[in-house]
LOPA-197371 format. One line per 8 residues: number of its first residue (from 1); their letters; for each residue x, y, z of N, C-alpha, C. Coordinates in pm, 1 decimal. Layout:
<rs>
NUM> a> X/Y/Z/X/Y/Z/X/Y/Z ~ ...
</rs>
This chain:
<rs>
1> mlswvvrr> 378.9/1477.1/208.4/381.4/1282.6/202.7/511.5/1335.9/104.0 ~ 620.5/1196.0/95.2/666.8/1190.3/14.9/691.2/1103.9/-57.0 ~ 702.7/1098.1/-159.3/640.8/944.5/-310.5/773.6/869.8/-305.4 ~ 821.1/835.3/-291.7/914.9/707.6/-335.8/891.6/558.6/-417.1 ~ 976.1/552.0/-548.8/932.5/446.7/-655.3/1007.1/420.4/-646.3 ~ 999.2/303.3/-644.1/1167.4/184.1/-687.8/1116.3/90.3/-813.1 ~ 1222.7/119.1/-906.3/1153.9/60.2/-1019.6/1291.8/-25.0/-1093.1 ~ 1256.3/-127.5/-1174.8/1359.1/-208.3/-1300.1/1382.4/-207.2/-1338.9
9> trlpllsl> 1495.3/-149.8/-1374.2/1573.9/-66.1/-1523.9/1654.7/-229.2/-1579.8 ~ 1640.0/-309.0/-1575.1/1668.2/-358.8/-1719.1/1619.5/-557.8/-1601.8 ~ 1548.7/-661.9/-1650.4/1594.2/-814.2/-1622.3/1690.3/-859.0/-1494.7 ~ 1650.0/-849.0/-1360.8/1800.3/-918.9/-1245.1/1883.2/-1026.0/-1388.5 ~ 1957.4/-1036.6/-1293.3/2107.5/-1159.3/-1352.3/2029.9/-1289.5/-1275.4 ~ 2068.5/-1362.3/-1277.4/1988.1/-1509.9/-1277.2/2087.1/-1534.9/-1185.2 ~ 2116.6/-1638.5/-1044.9/2261.1/-1718.9/-993.0/2174.9/-1809.8/-991.7 ~ 2271.2/-1896.7/-1129.5/2330.7/-2027.6/-1150.1/2375.4/-2069.0/-1214.1
17> rcavcrae> 2466.5/-2169.5/-1200.4/2540.2/-2234.0/-1220.5/2575.7/-2322.5/-1357.0 ~ 2582.1/-2269.7/-1381.0/2662.5/-2320.7/-1589.3/2727.7/-2464.9/-1605.1 ~ 2702.5/-2500.9/-1625.8/2705.5/-2730.9/-1610.1/2845.9/-2704.3/-1700.5 ~ 2956.2/-2646.4/-1759.9/3044.3/-2556.0/-1849.6/3156.7/-2585.0/-1763.1 ~ 3134.3/-2378.3/-1798.6/3248.3/-2336.9/-1719.6/3202.1/-2299.9/-1544.8 ~ 3142.1/-2324.6/-1566.8/3110.8/-2304.4/-1396.6/3054.8/-2229.7/-1341.7 ~ 3064.1/-2071.5/-1424.6/2994.7/-1975.4/-1375.8/2927.6/-1931.6/-1242.2 ~ 2836.5/-1883.4/-1238.9/2715.2/-1843.8/-1129.5/2645.1/-1775.3/-1123.1
25> sataakgr> 2646.3/-1726.0/-1276.2/2541.8/-1601.1/-1314.6/2528.7/-1605.4/-1479.5 ~ 2340.4/-1557.0/-1531.3/2358.2/-1615.6/-1697.3/2148.1/-1503.7/-1653.1 ~ 2167.2/-1426.0/-1771.9/2084.2/-1360.0/-1806.8/2034.9/-1394.8/-1939.3 ~ 1850.1/-1321.1/-1902.2/1739.7/-1406.3/-1993.9/1697.0/-1216.9/-2099.8 ~ 1847.7/-1147.9/-2097.1/1816.5/-1048.5/-2157.5/1769.2/-975.2/-2322.9 ~ 1827.9/-1121.1/-2382.5/1691.3/-1150.9/-2542.1/1573.6/-1155.4/-2521.1 ~ 1546.2/-1228.2/-2369.4/1377.2/-1345.6/-2364.3/1380.0/-1423.6/-2429.6 ~ 1388.6/-1490.5/-2449.8/1328.8/-1587.7/-2525.2/1245.7/-1721.1/-2531.1
33> frvnangk> 1143.6/-1796.2/-2538.6/1050.9/-1898.2/-2513.0/1179.3/-1966.5/-2612.4 ~ 1082.6/-2120.6/-2585.0/1100.9/-2172.0/-2686.9/1035.3/-2286.7/-2643.4 ~ 927.4/-2321.0/-2748.4/854.4/-2425.7/-2779.5/831.3/-2513.8/-2868.9 ~ 858.0/-2654.0/-2827.9/911.7/-2703.1/-2853.2/717.5/-2801.2/-2888.5 ~ 667.5/-2872.8/-2984.9/547.2/-3003.9/-2980.1/579.8/-3099.8/-3026.0 ~ 538.5/-3201.3/-2965.4/562.9/-3329.8/-2954.5/420.8/-3375.4/-2931.7 ~ 308.4/-3423.7/-3021.9/168.8/-3493.7/-3115.5/61.3/-3360.7/-3016.6 ~ 23.3/-3364.4/-2942.5/-115.6/-3285.5/-2898.9/57.6/-3206.0/-2807.4
41> lldvwllv> 110.2/-3287.5/-2752.3/134.0/-3154.7/-2631.5/259.4/-3115.1/-2655.0 ~ 294.4/-2991.4/-2544.7/382.1/-2870.6/-2609.3/497.5/-2869.5/-2517.9 ~ 592.0/-2811.4/-2497.8/709.3/-2804.5/-2430.7/787.9/-2653.4/-2438.9 ~ 761.7/-2591.6/-2290.5/803.5/-2383.5/-2325.3/914.1/-2378.7/-2168.0 ~ 1030.0/-2329.5/-2244.6/1130.0/-2284.5/-2194.1/1160.5/-2147.1/-2187.5 ~ 1238.3/-2084.4/-2097.2/1341.8/-2017.9/-2053.5/1461.8/-2024.7/-2152.0 ~ 1492.6/-1957.7/-2222.7/1625.1/-1967.7/-2264.6/1722.8/-1819.6/-2185.1 ~ 1800.3/-1847.6/-2143.2/1899.9/-1811.9/-2051.5/1993.4/-1788.0/-2080.3
49> rcvscdrt> 2108.0/-1735.0/-2113.0/2216.5/-1736.5/-2173.9/2387.8/-1681.0/-2010.3 ~ 2458.9/-1795.7/-2085.2/2547.9/-1809.4/-1886.4/2626.1/-1691.3/-1905.0 ~ 2678.8/-1589.0/-1838.4/2758.6/-1461.1/-1908.5/2883.6/-1443.5/-1868.2 ~ 2937.6/-1627.5/-1842.1/3081.6/-1589.1/-1936.2/3119.2/-1708.3/-2062.6 ~ 2993.4/-1832.4/-2063.4/3064.2/-1856.3/-2178.3/2939.7/-1838.8/-2329.4 ~ 2855.5/-1782.8/-2208.5/2730.5/-1722.6/-2394.0/2652.2/-1933.4/-2392.9 ~ 2618.8/-2011.3/-2320.4/2619.5/-2115.4/-2343.4/2488.5/-2062.5/-2329.0 ~ 2378.2/-2200.3/-2350.3/2242.8/-2107.2/-2332.6/2190.1/-2229.7/-2264.2
57> ikltvrer> 2094.2/-2195.0/-2172.5/2001.7/-2279.4/-2025.7/1876.1/-2309.5/-2053.0 ~ 1851.2/-2362.6/-2112.2/1757.5/-2408.9/-2057.0/1587.9/-2410.5/-1995.7 ~ 1497.0/-2343.0/-1917.0/1422.6/-2310.1/-1764.6/1339.5/-2343.0/-1827.9 ~ 1319.0/-2501.0/-1768.9/1147.1/-2515.3/-1817.7/1001.4/-2442.2/-1761.0 ~ 953.3/-2389.7/-1812.2/831.8/-2339.3/-1780.4/719.0/-2440.7/-1770.4 ~ 689.3/-2509.9/-1878.3/600.8/-2605.5/-1842.3/632.3/-2751.0/-1981.2 ~ 549.4/-2787.6/-1972.8/644.1/-2982.6/-1937.2/532.2/-3087.8/-1977.1 ~ 561.3/-3125.1/-2138.5/439.4/-3212.0/-2202.3/273.9/-3184.5/-2181.1
65> apvssfdp> 237.1/-3049.1/-2178.6/99.8/-3006.3/-2111.4/41.5/-2999.1/-2263.1 ~ -81.2/-3012.2/-2253.7/-185.0/-3044.8/-2363.5/-203.9/-2897.0/-2430.6 ~ -209.7/-2859.6/-2518.9/-264.4/-2774.8/-2589.3/-321.4/-2690.5/-2539.8 ~ -486.3/-2738.5/-2498.9/-631.8/-2730.1/-2440.0/-544.7/-2630.2/-2319.4 ~ -461.0/-2727.6/-2245.8/-407.1/-2592.7/-2106.8/-340.7/-2467.8/-2089.1 ~ -371.5/-2466.2/-2235.3/-202.2/-2310.6/-2212.2/-376.3/-2221.9/-2224.8 ~ -352.2/-2128.2/-2147.1/-443.2/-1984.5/-2189.0/-410.7/-1942.9/-2330.7 ~ -493.3/-1919.4/-2434.5/-445.5/-1889.0/-2602.4/-341.1/-1745.6/-2573.4
73> adlhghhl> -365.7/-1651.5/-2448.2/-262.4/-1494.1/-2455.2/-164.4/-1570.8/-2435.6 ~ -100.0/-1552.2/-2288.3/-2.7/-1696.4/-2307.8/111.5/-1717.3/-2420.2 ~ 11.9/-1858.7/-2469.7/25.5/-1895.5/-2527.7/131.1/-1845.9/-2654.6 ~ 13.3/-1775.8/-2689.4/64.3/-1633.9/-2837.0/218.4/-1534.1/-2805.8 ~ 241.5/-1527.5/-2655.6/294.2/-1481.3/-2626.6/429.3/-1535.3/-2566.9 ~ 413.9/-1651.8/-2631.0/547.0/-1720.5/-2523.3/565.6/-1783.4/-2713.3 ~ 496.0/-1752.0/-2835.0/530.7/-1782.7/-2993.7/634.8/-1670.8/-3019.6 ~ 559.6/-1494.8/-2971.3/573.6/-1420.9/-2968.6/754.7/-1321.9/-2916.0
81> ndpdlvaa> 745.8/-1393.4/-2767.7/870.1/-1383.4/-2731.9/842.8/-1267.3/-2631.3 ~ 679.2/-1220.9/-2581.7/596.1/-1121.7/-2541.7/733.9/-1084.0/-2442.1 ~ 781.8/-1009.6/-2464.8/880.9/-873.2/-2322.1/826.1/-857.6/-2160.9 ~ 670.2/-863.8/-2190.0/594.3/-873.4/-2065.7/586.0/-1028.4/-2016.0 ~ 565.9/-1130.2/-2093.9/522.3/-1302.4/-2049.3/670.2/-1304.2/-1959.5 ~ 888.2/-1282.5/-2079.6/885.0/-1263.4/-1980.3/1012.8/-1278.8/-1867.6 ~ 909.1/-1097.9/-1852.4/928.9/-1053.5/-1729.7/883.1/-1156.8/-1634.9 ~ 738.1/-1107.2/-1654.4/669.8/-1166.3/-1612.6/721.2/-1327.8/-1486.8
89> tlldpwfa> 720.1/-1431.8/-1623.8/825.5/-1547.7/-1568.3/952.1/-1534.8/-1509.1 ~ 1025.9/-1467.1/-1579.0/1161.3/-1485.8/-1493.6/1079.7/-1458.8/-1322.5 ~ 997.5/-1318.9/-1266.9/1018.9/-1236.6/-1186.9/887.6/-1383.7/-1065.9 ~ 857.2/-1479.5/-1135.8/806.6/-1540.6/-1059.1/881.4/-1610.4/-938.4 ~ 792.2/-1656.0/-808.6/929.3/-1680.1/-768.9/845.5/-1798.3/-747.6 ~ 698.9/-1904.0/-719.5/748.0/-2026.6/-815.3/835.1/-2071.3/-867.6 ~ 818.9/-1981.1/-1034.6/977.6/-2068.6/-1145.0/1097.4/-2087.6/-1032.9 ~ 1142.4/-1969.5/-988.0/1207.8/-1926.5/-980.1/1325.9/-2068.3/-858.5
97> rrcrftld> 1211.2/-2100.5/-756.4/1215.4/-2236.5/-685.7/1204.8/-2343.7/-736.4 ~ 1115.4/-2375.7/-800.5/1143.7/-2470.8/-894.0/1295.5/-2496.5/-1028.7 ~ 1315.2/-2399.4/-1081.1/1471.6/-2459.0/-1125.6/1552.5/-2379.7/-1060.5 ~ 1567.2/-2354.5/-990.2/1673.9/-2317.1/-841.1/1742.6/-2251.9/-894.4 ~ 1718.5/-2132.5/-899.6/1785.6/-2021.5/-941.7/1721.8/-1907.5/-842.9 ~ 1824.6/-1813.8/-827.5/1763.7/-1624.0/-717.3/1843.1/-1571.6/-826.4 ~ 1754.9/-1433.5/-801.4/1747.3/-1273.7/-931.9/1873.1/-1243.4/-842.9 ~ 1920.2/-1198.5/-882.1/2091.6/-1112.8/-825.2/2075.7/-954.5/-869.3
105> wtdawtld> 1964.5/-864.8/-847.6/1914.3/-789.0/-907.5/2018.8/-633.3/-863.4 ~ 2147.9/-676.1/-875.2/2284.5/-585.6/-841.9/2244.1/-458.8/-1016.0 ~ 2219.2/-339.6/-924.3/2223.8/-236.5/-1110.9/2111.7/-300.0/-1189.5 ~ 2015.4/-311.3/-1121.8/1902.2/-330.5/-1207.8/1792.0/-314.8/-1218.4 ~ 1820.0/-185.9/-1081.6/1645.9/-116.5/-1021.2/1749.7/75.7/-1011.0 ~ 1595.9/149.2/-1001.4/1597.6/301.3/-998.0/1520.9/332.1/-869.4 ~ 1550.5/440.3/-785.3/1439.3/555.3/-762.1/1415.1/619.2/-745.5 ~ 1352.9/625.9/-792.6/1261.7/781.7/-839.0/1199.8/812.4/-726.4
113> aptvpldg> 1287.4/924.7/-668.0/1203.9/1024.3/-554.2/1261.4/1166.0/-566.9 ~ 1172.0/1198.5/-528.0/1179.5/1360.3/-586.5/1296.4/1400.5/-400.2 ~ 1348.1/1534.7/-446.6/1458.8/1527.1/-356.2/1433.1/1603.5/-223.7 ~ 1469.7/1563.3/-112.8/1436.5/1584.2/-3.7/1448.0/1702.4/49.9 ~ 1393.2/1764.3/118.7/1375.0/1931.8/215.3/1427.1/1932.3/281.5 ~ 1553.5/2008.4/270.6/1601.4/2064.8/392.4/1599.0/2076.6/525.7 ~ 1463.7/2160.8/511.4/1430.7/2202.2/630.8/1258.9/2116.3/669.0 ~ 1203.5/2178.1/769.0/1035.9/2087.8/740.2/1058.4/1925.9/799.8
121> wpvqvdvt> 1136.5/1923.7/917.3/1107.9/1734.2/940.4/1017.3/1767.4/1072.2 ~ 969.7/1682.7/1059.2/987.6/1559.2/1075.8/949.1/1490.8/832.8 ~ 1011.7/1470.0/781.8/974.9/1399.3/678.5/865.6/1272.4/652.7 ~ 793.3/1236.0/643.9/701.1/1127.4/584.9/718.0/1063.4/507.9 ~ 753.9/979.8/392.1/765.5/916.7/277.5/749.8/758.2/267.6 ~ 669.7/751.6/166.4/557.8/650.3/111.6/637.5/571.1/11.5 ~ 722.8/452.2/70.0/747.7/416.2/-89.3/672.6/251.9/-135.8 ~ 699.8/268.3/-311.2/650.1/202.2/-339.5/669.6/94.2/-448.6
129> fddpvpvr> 669.0/-65.7/-493.2/771.0/-78.1/-595.4/638.2/-167.9/-667.5 ~ 723.1/-86.0/-845.6/660.4/-133.8/-953.3/741.3/-296.1/-952.7 ~ 761.8/-410.7/-927.3/835.8/-467.5/-935.8/921.5/-514.8/-803.0 ~ 951.0/-622.7/-780.3/969.2/-723.2/-651.8/1150.2/-657.9/-680.7 ~ 1147.5/-576.5/-657.6/1293.1/-553.6/-621.7/1328.9/-553.4/-497.8 ~ 1410.0/-641.1/-439.3/1464.6/-641.6/-305.5/1555.3/-567.0/-260.8 ~ 1508.8/-477.0/-191.5/1585.6/-352.2/-103.0/1602.8/-363.0/39.8 ~ 1744.3/-302.2/117.0/1725.3/-263.8/291.1/1671.1/-198.7/241.7
137> pdrliarr> 1566.5/-151.7/346.4/1505.3/3.7/392.4/1663.4/119.2/422.5 ~ 1669.5/46.3/561.5/1808.7/127.0/621.5/1942.8/217.0/499.6 ~ 1964.1/98.4/451.7/2099.6/129.4/319.4/1978.3/246.8/191.3 ~ 1845.7/198.8/115.0/1819.5/327.8/46.9/1766.6/443.6/131.7 ~ 1754.6/429.5/252.4/1748.1/545.6/355.3/1816.9/625.9/388.8 ~ 1923.3/535.7/410.0/2080.1/629.2/417.6/2146.5/732.4/263.1 ~ 2108.4/652.5/145.6/2154.2/672.7/28.9/2044.9/790.2/-12.8 ~ 1982.2/774.1/-26.9/1912.8/914.4/-0.2/1861.1/1051.5/92.9
145> fgltraev> 1895.6/1042.7/197.2/1933.0/1157.4/294.1/2059.9/1181.5/338.4 ~ 2152.8/1073.6/234.6/2280.7/1126.2/307.5/2331.3/1081.0/473.2 ~ 2233.7/1013.8/520.3/2283.6/935.0/674.2/2335.0/803.4/689.6 ~ 2423.3/815.5/736.2/2447.9/710.0/819.7/2325.1/509.9/850.9 ~ 2334.4/455.0/835.6/2266.3/390.5/880.1/2224.3/339.5/972.9 ~ 2358.3/399.3/1074.6/2310.5/403.9/1218.9/2218.6/509.8/1251.8 ~ 2255.9/645.9/1156.8/2204.7/756.4/1182.7/2040.8/668.1/1164.5 ~ 2038.7/620.7/1019.3/1902.2/587.6/982.1/1810.8/493.6/1122.2
153> lgrvksdi> 1921.5/430.2/1152.8/1815.3/347.6/1277.3/1771.4/455.6/1395.9 ~ 1819.6/544.4/1427.8/1823.7/603.9/1512.0/1728.1/697.3/1529.6 ~ 1694.0/724.5/1350.8/1631.2/860.8/1336.9/1498.1/819.1/1232.8 ~ 1458.9/710.7/1194.0/1343.8/664.0/1164.7/1311.1/564.4/1182.7 ~ 1127.9/567.3/1180.7/993.9/505.4/1301.6/959.1/441.7/1204.8 ~ 957.9/307.3/1136.8/903.5/249.7/1043.7/806.0/197.7/1106.0 ~ 660.0/53.3/1054.7/639.7/-55.6/1065.9/676.1/-179.1/1047.5 ~ 821.0/-116.4/989.3/926.5/-290.2/914.4/1038.7/-244.1/929.4
161> plkrptst> 1099.5/-393.4/983.1/1205.3/-375.4/968.0/1300.6/-336.0/902.7 ~ 1411.5/-255.0/925.7/1439.6/-176.4/905.1/1603.3/-240.3/766.6 ~ 1627.9/-368.3/874.7/1755.0/-446.7/878.8/1776.7/-550.1/752.2 ~ 1618.1/-562.7/729.9/1554.0/-613.0/678.6/1457.7/-634.5/465.7 ~ 1524.2/-674.5/376.0/1568.7/-711.6/277.5/1365.2/-671.4/262.9 ~ 1280.9/-595.3/178.7/1112.8/-603.0/204.2/1133.3/-573.8/9.7 ~ 990.9/-636.0/-51.6/1002.1/-550.1/-187.6/843.2/-504.7/-191.8 ~ 790.6/-449.7/-52.3/637.0/-453.6/-101.5/653.1/-324.6/-6.1
169> gftftvla> 563.6/-254.7/-17.7/611.7/-50.4/-40.6/570.6/-95.8/162.2 ~ 547.6/66.7/227.8/667.6/54.0/297.2/612.4/184.9/349.9 ~ 609.4/298.8/492.3/574.5/418.7/478.2/677.6/477.2/597.1 ~ 778.8/492.4/617.0/852.3/560.6/664.5/884.2/730.8/719.2 ~ 894.9/710.2/887.7/940.4/911.5/937.0/1053.3/908.0/970.5 ~ 1125.3/1015.8/879.1/1251.4/1038.0/942.6/1263.5/1184.3/1065.5 ~ 1317.2/1145.2/1183.5/1299.5/1289.6/1302.6/1432.5/1328.4/1235.8 ~ 1359.8/1484.1/1246.3/1485.6/1559.7/1307.2/1590.9/1485.1/1381.7
177> dd> 1705.8/1579.4/1376.4/1849.0/1550.4/1403.4/1812.7/1601.6/1553.5 ~ 1855.1/1554.8/1650.9/1822.3/1615.6/1817.4/1963.8/1670.2/1821.1
</rs>
């Protein structure tokens, strides 16, 4: 059985309309939080930048929250602009839904896979994900095996739909060409 791993190479772009230039992409490449104190209440924002006009956009992480409601490690991470906390916040589906953006994973991931054997069909492959990168299994398999997507649909057996994007691990078998 071969083992493939889908890994993030950088943070994905955000599909988010800029209020100034109306561009539809923003980036969190610098990965910064802004923490603002108002008495005993804190506001925390994730700062992202428009890729066209470089304007800063604030995405609310926490608003008017008592200091005691924060996990001390998270609060410290917000103050230090911890890259892992930035990535976890950005990849959180609840946060994306609340702030009304989607993630654009184009050129933000890579597939770590051993070379495909030319003999010894059928080939069984286990795919795992380090981050929730949505990929279409038929495109992934076609690119790695050098097949057309029609050939993939005819030769690949899997327990998941091959034409629907997934970001969870799956296993498939590529049968020999008839």
